[in-house]
C-alpha positions in Angstrom: 15.8 -4.0 33.7 15.8 -1.2 36.4 13.7 1.7 35.4 16.2 4.2 35.2 18.1 2.1 32.3 14.7 2.0 30.2 14.2 5.9 31.1 17.9 6.5 29.2 17.1 4.1 26.3 13.6 6.0 25.4 15.8 9.2 25.5 18.7 8.4 23.6 16.5 6.8 21.2 14.4 9.7 20.5 17.1 12.1 20.0 18.9 10.3 17.9 15.8 8.5 15.8 13.8 11.4 16.4 14.1 13.3 13.0 14.0 10.4 11.1 10.8 9.3 13.2 9.1 12.7 12.1 10.0 12.3 8.4 8.7 8.5 8.2 5.5 10.0 10.0 5.2 12.9 8.2 5.3 11.6 4.5 3.5 8.4 5.8 0.6 10.7 6.8 0.7 12.6 3.3 0.6 9.1 1.4 -2.4 7.7 3.6 -4.6 9.6 1.2 -2.8 9.4 -2.0 -5.5 7.2 -4.4 -8.2 10.0 -2.9 -6.3 12.9 -3.3 -4.9 11.7 -6.9 -8.7 11.2 -8.1 -10.2 14.4 -6.7 -6.9 16.4 -8.7 -7.6 14.9 -11.5 -11.2 13.7 -12.4 -10.9 14.2 -16.2 -9.0 11.0 -16.2 -10.8 8.9 -13.6 -14.2 10.1 -14.6 -15.9 10.1 -18.2 -19.2 11.8 -19.5 -21.8 9.0 -20.2 -24.8 9.7 -22.8 -27.7 8.5 -22.5 -28.2 5.1 -23.6 -24.6 5.0 -24.6 -23.0 1.6 -24.7 -19.2 0.7 -23.7 -17.1 -0.4 -26.7 -16.2 -4.4 -26.7 -12.2 -4.9 -25.5 -11.7 -5.6 -29.1 -13.2 -2.5 -30.5 -11.5 -0.3 -27.3 -8.0 -1.9 -27.9 -8.0 -1.8 -32.0 -9.6 2.1 -31.8 -6.2 2.8 -29.3 -3.8 1.4 -31.5 -4.7 3.4 -34.2 -3.9 6.2 -32.1 -0.5 4.5 -30.9 0.2 2.1 -33.9 3.6 1.5 -32.0 2.6 0.8 -28.5 2.6 -2.5 -27.2 -0.3 -3.4 -25.2 0.5 -5.0 -22.1 -3.0 -5.2 -19.8 -6.0 -3.6 -19.4 -8.1 -2.8 -15.9 -12.0 -1.7 -16.0 -14.7 -1.3 -14.1 -18.0 -2.0 -13.7 -19.2 1.4 -12.8 -20.5 3.1 -16.4 -18.7 6.7 -15.3 -14.8 5.3 -14.3 -12.3 5.3 -17.0 -10.4 2.0 -18.5 -6.7 1.9 -17.7 -4.0 0.2 -20.9 -0.7 -0.2 -19.6 1.9 -0.2 -22.6 5.3 -1.6 -22.5 8.4 1.1 -22.3 11.9 1.3 -21.9 12.2 4.0 -19.3 9.8 2.1 -16.5 9.9 -1.7 -16.2 6.2 -1.3 -14.7 5.3 0.3 -18.6 2.9 3.7 -18.6 -0.6 3.7 -18.0 -3.0 5.6 -20.1 -6.6 6.4 -19.4 -9.1 6.1 -21.9 -12.8 6.5 -22.7 -14.2 3.2 -22.4 -16.9 4.6 -24.7 -14.8 6.0 -27.0 -11.0 4.9 -26.9 -10.6 8.1 -26.1 -6.7 8.7 -24.6 -7.6 11.2 -20.8 -4.9 13.3 -19.5 -2.1 11.9 -18.0 -2.5 11.9 -14.4 -1.1 14.6 -12.4 0.7 14.7 -9.0 2.4 11.1 -9.6 5.8 12.3 -9.1 5.2 14.2 -6.0 3.6 11.0 -4.6 6.6 9.1 -5.6 8.9 11.3 -4.2 7.5 10.8 -1.2 7.2 7.0 -1.2 11.1 7.2 -1.6 11.4 9.6 1.4 9.1 7.7 2.9 10.9 4.4 2.2 14.6 5.2 1.8 14.7 9.4 2.8 15.0 9.9 -1.0 18.5 8.2 -1.1 19.2 6.9 -4.9 21.4 4.3 -6.8 24.0 2.8 -4.6 23.4 4.9 -1.9 20.0 4.0 -1.3 20.7 1.2 0.7 21.9 3.3 3.1 18.7 5.0 3.3 16.6 2.0 3.4 18.7 1.0 6.6 18.4 4.6 8.6 14.9 3.8 8.2 14.5 0.1 9.0 16.9 0.8 12.4 14.7 3.9 13.1 11.8 1.8 12.9 13.2 -1.1 15.8 14.1 2.3 17.4 10.5 3.2 17.4 9.5 -0.5 18.9 11.8 -0.1 21.8 10.5 3.2 22.3 6.9 2.2 22.9 8.3 -0.8 25.4 10.1 1.8 27.2 7.7 4.6 27.3 5.4 1.8 28.7 7.6 1.0 31.6 8.6 4.4 32.2 4.6 5.2 32.6 4.0 1.4 34.1 3.3 3.0 37.3 0.8 5.6 36.4 -1.1 3.4 33.7 -1.1 0.6 36.5 -2.9 3.0 39.7 -5.2 4.4 37.4 -5.1 3.3 33.5 -8.2 4.8 31.5 -6.9 8.5 33.2 -3.6 7.7 31.5 -5.3 8.3 28.5 -5.8 12.2 29.4 -4.1 15.5 30.4 -5.4 18.8 31.5 -4.3 22.1 30.3 -4.2 23.7 33.0 -1.6 22.2 34.1 1.7 24.3 33.1 5.3 24.0 31.7 7.4 20.7 31.8 3.9 18.8 34.0 2.4 19.9 31.0 4.5 18.6 28.7 5.5 15.5 29.6 1.6 14.6 30.7 0.3 15.4 27.2 3.2 13.4 25.6 2.8 10.5 27.8 -1.4 10.5 27.1 -1.0 10.9 23.2 1.4 8.3 23.4 -1.0 6.1 24.8 -3.9 6.0 22.1 -1.5 5.8 19.3 0.5 2.4 20.3 -1.6 0.0 18.8 -1.4 2.3 15.1 2.6 2.8 15.7 3.3 -1.4 16.4 1.0 -2.0 13.7 2.9 0.2 11.3 6.1 -0.5 12.6 5.7 -4.1 12.4 4.6 -4.2 8.7 7.3 -1.4 7.8 10.1 -4.4 8.8 8.6 -7.1 6.2 10.2 -4.7 3.5 13.2 -3.7 5.5 15.0 -7.1 6.1 14.4 -10.2 3.3 14.7 -12.4 6.8 11.7 -10.8 8.9 9.3 -10.7 5.9 11.0 -14.7 5.3 10.2 -15.3 8.7 6.8 -14.1 9.3 5.5 -16.3 5.9 7.3 -19.1 7.3 5.6 -18.5 11.0 2.4 -18.1 9.3 3.1 -21.6 7.4 2.1 -19.6 4.0 4.6 -20.3 1.2 5.9 -16.7 0.2 4.8 -15.2 -3.7 7.8 -15.2 -6.2 8.3 -12.2 -7.8 10.1 -10.3 -10.4 11.7 -12.7 -13.4 11.8 -15.8 -11.6 7.9 -16.1 -11.2 7.6 -14.7 -14.6 9.4 -17.4 -15.6 7.4 -20.1 -13.3 4.5 -18.6 -15.0 5.2 -19.3 -18.5 6.9 -22.5 -17.4 3.3 -23.8 -16.0 1.6 -22.1 -19.2 4.0 -24.3 -21.7 2.9 -27.4 -20.3 -0.9 -26.9 -21.2 -0.9 -24.2 -24.0 -0.1 -24.5 -27.5 1.8 -21.7 -28.6 -0.2 -19.5 -30.7 -0.4 -15.8 -31.8 -3.2 -13.8 -29.7 -4.8 -10.9 -31.1 -7.6 -9.0 -30.1 -10.5 -11.2 -30.9 -8.8 -14.1 -27.8 -8.7 -11.1 -25.2 -12.0 -9.6 -26.6 -12.9 -13.9 -26.0 -11.1 -14.0 -23.1 -13.2 -10.8 -21.1 -16.4 -12.4 -22.2 -15.6 -15.4 -21.1 -14.9 -14.2 -17.7 -17.7 -11.9 -17.1 -20.2 -14.9 -17.7 -17.9 -17.0 -15.1 -18.2 -14.1 -12.9 -21.3 -12.7 -13.7 -20.2 -8.7 -13.1 -20.4 -9.7 -9.8 -17.2 -7.2 -9.8 -16.0 -3.7 -9.1 -12.7 -3.9 -11.0 -10.7 -6.4 -13.1 -7.2 -6.4 -14.3 -6.2 -8.7 -17.6 -2.3 -8.9 -18.1 -2.1 -10.2 -22.1 -0.1 -13.3 -22.3 2.7 -13.6 -24.6 1.5 -16.6 -26.3 -0.7 -20.1 -25.9 -4.8 -19.8 -25.2 -5.3 -19.5 -20.7 -5.6 -15.7 -19.7 -5.4 -14.8 -15.8 -7.4 -12.0 -14.3 -7.4 -10.6 -11.2 -10.3 -9.1 -9.3 -12.4 -7.0 -6.7 -15.6 -8.2 -5.4 -17.9 -5.6 -5.5 -18.1 -4.8 -2.0 -14.3 -5.9 -1.2 -12.3 -5.6 2.5 -9.5 -3.5 1.0 -8.2 -2.3 -2.3 -5.8 -5.5 -2.1 -8.5 -8.1 -1.5 -7.6 -9.9 -5.4 -9.4 -12.8 -6.4 -7.4 -14.6 -9.5 -9.0 -16.9 -12.2 -7.3 -18.4 -14.7 -9.1 -19.7 -17.4 -8.2 -21.3 -21.2 -10.6 -19.6 -24.2 -9.8 -22.6 -26.0 -11.7 -25.3 -23.8 -13.1 -23.2 -22.1 -11.8 -24.4 -18.9 -11.3 -22.7 -15.8 -7.8 -23.7 -14.5 -7.6 -21.8 -11.4 -10.0 -19.9 -9.4 -9.1 -18.0 -5.7 -11.2 -16.1 -3.9 -9.9 -13.9 -1.3 -12.9 -14.6 1.1 -12.2 -18.1 1.2 -8.7 -17.9 2.1 -7.5 -19.1 5.2 -7.1 -15.8 8.2 -3.2 -16.1 8.2 -2.9 -15.8 4.2 -5.7 -13.0 4.1 -3.3 -11.3 6.4 -0.1 -11.9 4.9 -2.1 -10.8 1.3 -2.8 -7.5 3.1 0.6 -6.3 4.7 0.6 -2.8 2.9 -3.7 -2.1 3.8 -2.1 -3.2 7.5 0.5 -0.9 7.1 -2.0 1.8 6.1 -4.6 0.9 8.3 -7.4 0.4 5.4 -7.8 -2.9 6.3 -9.6 -1.5 9.1 -11.9 0.5 6.9 -12.1 4.5 6.9 -12.1 4.9 10.4 -8.6 2.8 10.4 -7.1 4.7 7.5 -8.1 8.1 8.9 -6.8 6.7 12.6 -3.2 5.8 10.9 -3.4 8.9 9.1 -3.8 11.0 13.0 -1.0 8.9 14.3 1.4 9.2 11.7 0.6 13.2 11.5 1.3 13.7 15.4 4.9 11.9 15.0 5.9 15.2 14.5 4.2 16.3 18.3 6.0 13.5 20.0 9.6 14.4 18.7 8.8 18.4 19.1 7.7 17.8 22.6 10.3 14.9 23.3 12.9 17.5 22.2 11.8 20.3 24.9 11.3 18.0 27.3 14.9 16.8 26.9 16.3 20.3 26.6 14.2 21.8 29.7 16.0 18.4 31.8 19.2 19.1 30.6 18.3 23.4 31.8 17.3 22.1 35.1 20.3 19.5 35.7 22.6 22.5 34.5 21.2 25.0 37.2 21.3 22.5 39.5 
């Protein structure tokens, strides 16, 4: 394809998708450090004061004390940490939320800690990032606009490389720099292209992983090409899990003592070599499933899973993230790849800066476009 055509494609997509990409980039930058920001402004919920020689309550004691405070609550799960100063999270069933409501609890006293502040703000930013905050039936429209803009970003990157290929080929390392001594259009053009060279890997990674949530066919194709079975979500996955448990378990009514036994068994198996663990309470049967992170996990989604039977003391399943093939680890890490957290704090900062710079490309792109139009009009 002729370079002039690529140039026109680049300008057209930049003008039509520029504003949406600016919104996606800005919201993405805000979401980059969501967990860190929430922990910083909610220390009273995440961190508890520990007295000298103070011991944590057992799981049974904690659940009983909490139930006294909230007798009508149905507890779905418990998430706890090996760190002495971190709070415990109890998830309570709610008619208002399919995922339930999290209550942060002092693991030493069962005191209910303040609710998290800022969740609603980040929830709105996420909706803006994923479907431009469209709601109800219009959500799909917003989702498709974001998806098309994401594809436009990939084409913008390809067209930019074609347009500036001469400069890149002639002096590769120089194409990453620009000089402040340049003025006007020359300065804007070199800055636009030079900074663009730095962020290409981040934008490609964010775009390709972002499409996993945009199109089901794309998601299915990636799993198929990787040769990995796609995990089942929602009701279908839940029904399958219940069927599997039903084959092996005798139906019996579980209580806090059963949960306590499961936690003790889990701790003895993994020798407390974990940072955080989550236990979803089964409705019946004697099989308990835990998900947990190693003491030094690759990222916050590098989960291990273990299923144990508290009657037979049998380990039915134990899958470790680090023992999985690379293709499976990558597909279990789509969100950390999207945010850059897969590569540690360096990747997280890099993705934050790249997302923030989207506004720079939008503004300079429009400025270059207007200058070009003005120059044509003058001629």
